[in-house]
C-alpha positions as CSV (number, residue, x, y, z in Angstrom):
1,X,112.3,66.3,22.9
2,X,113.6,63.2,21.0
3,X,111.3,61.6,18.5
4,X,110.2,58.1,19.6
5,X,111.1,55.3,17.2
6,X,107.5,54.3,16.4
7,X,106.7,57.9,15.7
8,X,109.7,58.3,13.4
9,X,108.7,55.2,11.4
10,X,105.2,56.7,11.0
11,X,106.5,60.0,9.9
12,X,108.8,58.3,7.3
13,X,105.8,56.2,6.0
14,X,103.7,59.3,5.6
15,X,106.5,61.1,3.9
16,X,107.0,58.2,1.4
17,X,103.3,58.5,0.4
18,X,103.1,62.3,0.3
19,X,106.3,62.9,-1.5
20,X,105.4,61.1,-4.8
21,X,102.0,62.6,-4.7
22,X,103.5,66.1,-4.3
23,X,106.0,65.3,-7.1
24,X,103.1,64.3,-9.4
25,X,101.3,67.6,-8.6
26,X,104.4,69.5,-9.7
27,X,105.1,67.2,-12.7
28,X,106.6,68.1,-15.1
29,X,109.3,70.5,-14.1
30,X,111.7,69.8,-16.9
31,X,111.7,68.7,-20.6
32,X,110.4,65.1,-21.2
33,X,112.3,62.7,-23.5
34,X,110.0,60.8,-25.9
35,X,111.9,57.8,-27.2
36,X,111.0,56.7,-30.8
37,X,112.2,53.1,-31.3
38,X,112.8,53.6,-35.0
39,X,114.8,55.9,-37.3
40,X,113.3,59.2,-38.5
41,X,110.8,59.0,-41.3
42,X,108.6,56.0,-40.4
43,X,105.1,55.9,-39.0
44,X,106.1,55.8,-35.4
45,X,108.3,58.9,-35.9
46,X,105.5,60.6,-37.8
47,X,103.2,60.1,-34.9
48,X,105.8,61.4,-32.4
49,X,106.3,64.5,-34.4
50,X,102.6,65.1,-34.8
51,X,101.9,65.1,-31.1
52,X,105.2,66.3,-29.5
53,X,104.5,70.1,-29.7
54,X,100.8,70.0,-28.6
55,X,101.6,67.4,-25.9
56,X,104.4,69.6,-24.6
57,X,102.0,72.6,-24.6
58,X,99.4,70.5,-22.7
59,X,101.9,69.4,-20.1
60,X,103.7,72.7,-19.8
61,X,107.2,71.4,-20.8
62,X,108.9,70.7,-24.1
63,X,108.9,67.1,-25.5
64,X,112.3,66.1,-26.9
65,X,112.1,63.3,-29.5
66,X,115.0,60.8,-29.3
67,X,115.1,58.3,-32.2
68,X,116.7,55.0,-31.1
69,X,116.4,52.6,-34.0
70,X,117.6,49.1,-34.2
71,X,116.5,45.4,-33.5
72,X,112.9,46.1,-34.4
73,X,112.5,48.6,-31.6
74,X,114.0,46.4,-28.9
75,X,117.2,48.5,-28.4
76,X,115.0,51.4,-27.4
77,X,112.8,49.2,-25.2
78,X,115.9,47.9,-23.3
79,X,117.1,51.5,-22.7
80,X,113.7,52.7,-21.6
81,X,113.2,49.8,-19.3
82,X,116.4,50.8,-17.4
83,X,115.5,54.5,-17.3
84,X,114.7,56.3,-14.1
85,X,110.9,55.9,-13.5
86,X,110.2,59.5,-12.9
87,X,108.0,60.4,-15.9
88,X,110.8,62.2,-17.8
89,X,111.3,59.2,-20.1
90,X,108.4,58.1,-22.2
91,X,108.4,55.8,-25.2
92,X,106.3,55.0,-28.2
93,X,106.1,51.3,-28.9
94,X,105.1,49.4,-32.1
95,X,103.0,46.3,-32.0
96,X,106.0,44.0,-32.2
97,X,106.9,45.2,-28.7
98,X,104.2,42.8,-27.3
99,X,105.9,39.6,-28.7
100,X,109.6,40.5,-28.3
101,X,110.2,38.1,-25.4
102,X,108.3,35.3,-27.1
103,X,110.7,35.3,-30.0
104,X,114.0,36.0,-28.2
105,X,115.4,35.3,-24.8
106,X,118.3,37.8,-25.4
107,X,116.5,41.0,-24.3
108,X,117.1,42.3,-20.8
109,X,113.5,43.5,-20.4
110,X,110.0,42.0,-20.2
111,X,107.5,43.5,-22.6
112,X,104.8,43.6,-19.9
113,X,106.6,43.6,-16.5
114,X,109.2,46.2,-17.4
115,X,106.8,49.0,-18.5
116,X,103.8,51.0,-17.4
117,X,101.3,50.9,-20.2
118,X,99.8,54.4,-20.6
119,X,97.6,54.5,-23.8
120,X,97.0,52.6,-27.0
121,X,97.2,55.7,-29.3
122,X,95.8,54.1,-32.4
123,X,96.6,52.0,-35.4
124,X,97.3,52.2,-39.1
125,X,96.0,49.7,-41.7
126,X,98.8,47.7,-43.4
127,X,99.2,47.7,-47.1
128,X,101.1,45.2,-49.3
129,X,103.4,47.1,-51.6
130,X,105.7,45.9,-54.4
131,X,108.5,47.5,-56.3
132,X,107.9,48.9,-59.7
133,X,110.8,46.8,-61.0
134,X,109.2,43.6,-59.9
135,X,106.3,43.8,-62.3
136,X,104.0,42.5,-59.5
137,X,101.5,45.3,-59.7
138,X,98.4,43.4,-58.6
139,X,97.6,41.0,-55.8
140,X,96.9,38.1,-58.1
141,X,100.3,38.6,-59.8
142,X,102.0,38.7,-56.4
143,X,100.4,35.5,-55.3
144,X,101.0,33.8,-58.6
145,X,104.8,34.7,-58.5
146,X,105.0,33.4,-54.9
147,X,103.4,30.1,-55.9
148,X,105.5,29.7,-59.0
149,X,108.8,30.6,-57.3
150,X,108.6,29.6,-53.6
151,X,111.1,31.6,-51.5
152,X,112.3,33.6,-54.5
153,X,110.3,36.8,-53.7
154,X,112.2,39.1,-51.3
155,X,110.0,40.7,-48.7
156,X,111.1,43.4,-46.2
157,X,110.5,43.1,-42.5
158,X,111.2,46.0,-40.1
159,X,113.5,44.3,-37.6
160,X,115.3,41.0,-37.1
161,X,113.7,37.7,-36.3
162,X,110.3,36.1,-35.9
163,X,108.5,39.0,-34.2
164,X,108.7,41.1,-37.4
165,X,107.7,38.1,-39.6
166,X,104.4,37.6,-37.7
167,X,102.1,39.7,-39.8
168,X,103.4,38.8,-43.3
169,X,103.7,35.1,-42.2
170,X,100.0,35.1,-41.3
171,X,99.3,36.1,-44.9
172,X,101.6,33.5,-46.4
173,X,100.2,30.8,-44.2
174,X,96.7,31.6,-45.4
175,X,97.9,31.7,-49.1
176,X,100.1,28.6,-48.8
177,X,103.1,30.6,-50.1
178,X,106.6,31.3,-48.9
179,X,108.8,34.4,-49.2
180,X,112.4,35.3,-48.2
181,X,112.4,37.9,-45.5
182,X,115.0,40.7,-45.5
183,X,115.3,42.6,-42.2
184,X,115.6,46.4,-42.0
185,X,116.1,48.6,-38.9
186,X,112.8,50.4,-39.6
187,X,110.1,51.1,-42.1
188,X,111.8,54.2,-43.6
189,X,115.0,52.4,-44.8
190,X,112.8,49.4,-46.0
191,X,110.8,51.8,-48.2
192,X,113.9,53.3,-49.7
193,X,115.1,49.8,-50.7
194,X,111.7,49.0,-52.1
195,X,111.5,52.2,-54.1
196,X,115.0,51.4,-55.4
197,X,114.1,47.9,-56.4
198,X,116.5,46.2,-54.0
199,X,113.6,44.2,-52.6
200,X,110.3,43.0,-54.2
201,X,107.6,43.6,-51.6
202,X,106.8,44.8,-48.1
203,X,103.8,44.8,-45.7
204,X,103.9,48.2,-44.1
205,X,101.6,50.7,-42.5
206,X,99.7,53.0,-44.9
207,X,101.1,56.0,-43.1
208,X,104.6,55.0,-44.1
209,X,104.0,54.1,-47.7
210,X,101.2,56.5,-48.9
211,X,103.6,59.2,-50.2
212,X,105.5,56.6,-52.3
213,X,102.2,55.2,-53.6
214,X,101.0,58.6,-54.5
215,X,104.3,59.4,-56.2
216,X,104.0,56.1,-58.2
217,X,107.3,54.9,-56.8
218,X,105.8,51.6,-55.5
219,X,102.7,49.5,-56.3
220,X,99.9,49.2,-53.7
221,X,98.4,45.7,-54.4
222,X,96.3,45.0,-51.3
223,X,95.2,46.7,-48.0
224,X,94.9,44.9,-44.7
225,X,91.9,46.9,-43.5
226,X,88.4,45.3,-43.4
227,X,87.2,47.6,-46.1
228,X,88.9,49.6,-49.0
229,X,90.5,52.8,-47.9
230,X,89.2,56.2,-49.0
231,X,92.7,57.3,-50.0
232,X,93.3,54.1,-52.0
233,X,89.8,53.2,-53.3
234,X,91.0,51.1,-56.2
235,X,93.2,48.9,-54.1
236,X,91.4,45.6,-53.0
237,X,91.5,44.3,-49.5
238,X,93.6,41.3,-48.8
239,X,90.5,39.8,-47.1
240,X,88.8,39.7,-50.5
241,X,91.2,36.9,-51.4
242,X,91.8,35.6,-47.9
243,X,88.5,35.4,-46.0
244,X,88.8,36.9,-42.5
245,X,92.3,38.3,-43.0
246,X,93.1,41.6,-41.5
247,X,96.3,43.4,-40.8
248,X,96.8,46.6,-38.8
249,X,99.7,48.1,-36.9
250,X,99.2,49.7,-33.5
251,X,101.3,52.3,-31.7
252,X,101.2,52.9,-28.0
253,X,102.8,55.0,-25.2
254,X,104.7,53.4,-22.3
255,X,106.9,54.5,-19.4
256,X,109.5,52.6,-17.3
257,X,108.0,50.3,-14.7
258,X,107.6,52.1,-11.4
259,X,106.7,55.4,-12.8
260,X,104.2,56.9,-10.3
261,X,100.6,56.2,-11.1
262,X,99.7,59.9,-10.6
263,X,102.3,60.8,-13.2
264,X,101.2,58.3,-15.8
265,X,97.6,59.3,-15.2
266,X,98.5,62.9,-15.9
267,X,100.3,61.9,-19.1
268,X,97.4,59.7,-20.2
269,X,94.9,62.5,-19.7
270,X,97.1,64.9,-21.6
271,X,97.8,62.6,-24.5
272,X,94.2,61.7,-24.9
273,X,93.2,65.4,-25.1
274,X,95.9,66.0,-27.7
275,X,95.1,62.9,-29.8
276,X,91.4,63.8,-29.9
277,X,91.9,67.5,-30.6
278,X,90.5,68.4,-34.0
279,X,93.8,69.5,-35.5
280,X,95.9,66.5,-34.5
281,X,93.1,64.0,-35.2
282,X,92.6,65.5,-38.7
283,X,96.4,65.4,-39.4
284,X,96.7,61.7,-38.3
285,X,93.5,60.5,-39.9
286,X,94.6,62.2,-43.1
287,X,97.4,59.6,-43.2
288,X,94.8,56.8,-42.5
289,X,96.0,56.5,-38.8
290,X,92.9,55.5,-36.7
291,X,93.0,57.4,-33.4
292,X,92.0,55.5,-30.3
293,X,93.8,57.1,-27.2
294,X,92.6,54.3,-24.9
295,X,93.1,53.8,-21.1
296,X,96.0,51.5,-19.9
297,X,93.7,48.5,-19.3
298,X,92.5,48.4,-22.9
299,X,96.1,48.9,-24.1
300,X,97.4,45.9,-22.1
301,X,94.5,43.7,-23.2
302,X,95.3,44.4,-26.9
303,X,99.0,43.7,-26.4
304,X,98.3,40.4,-24.5
305,X,95.9,39.4,-27.3
306,X,98.6,39.8,-29.9
307,X,101.0,37.9,-27.7
308,X,98.6,34.9,-27.4
309,X,98.0,34.9,-31.2
310,X,101.8,34.7,-31.8
311,X,102.2,32.2,-29.0
312,X,99.7,29.9,-30.7
313,X,101.7,30.0,-34.0
314,X,104.9,29.2,-32.1
315,X,103.2,26.3,-30.4
316,X,102.2,24.9,-33.8
317,X,105.7,25.3,-35.1
318,X,104.7,27.9,-37.7
319,X,107.0,30.5,-36.1
320,X,110.2,29.6,-34.2
321,X,111.9,31.7,-31.5
322,X,115.2,33.2,-32.6
323,X,118.4,31.6,-31.5
């Protein structure tokens, strides 16, 4: 007996609902690509490698790390935004992801509309480090050099343009100083240049610079955390000289827009379990990374808060969108 048109439409509608749900039940059935938007060796890469094996075990499939550095993480973001939204492409994002579209109209993605926000994994306090060759081994010396030589101190930023300048510029605005920014594709190459004396200073996550500090290859002159760090007890907070100043760098997990909610919920639950597991938590917190593993709503709220902060600086003319 032929199926009536109305019945056929109903069957198709039911199938369209049941199929994604069934797919989510089976997910994952193949390896998952985890895009890291920076070169190997930086804090985002460190986090990816810390969680990839246990996350793969939790989900029942291997996690394949894919480093896609360049343009302050925005090359990777563009690629991920165009990926098939089936849960087999995930990406870590750094805090500059939230303000990418504010500072440039050239990107083919929207930081909020092109992605499913899964979890704010945590953050790392920032630390101001200087090269051994600069002679700027304390925060007062760094500030004095900036004031005596406006624009003469070279400071690394991890990516091109205003988005990467935001955190250091907030510091310079408060101090009434000016530096010359030198862009790098990621934290790791910036630290190589700093240790070699090619640049004078950098504001970077403690996770990225702690080995160099401990090896006495760079000077730690101030931390961006509200209180001194246990691992760097003798290094003062920047807030002790700049009341209210705080600088931390968050890392989150996203998927392409349209990834089924049941799939992202499964990933969120798995990543939370991994991040809060004693072994992983101990490893990450040992490098001063503060574990959060939030829900999507909290993640989006934090990203939008950062966007609004940067938007206010642009409105005041403190920061200007890139050409």
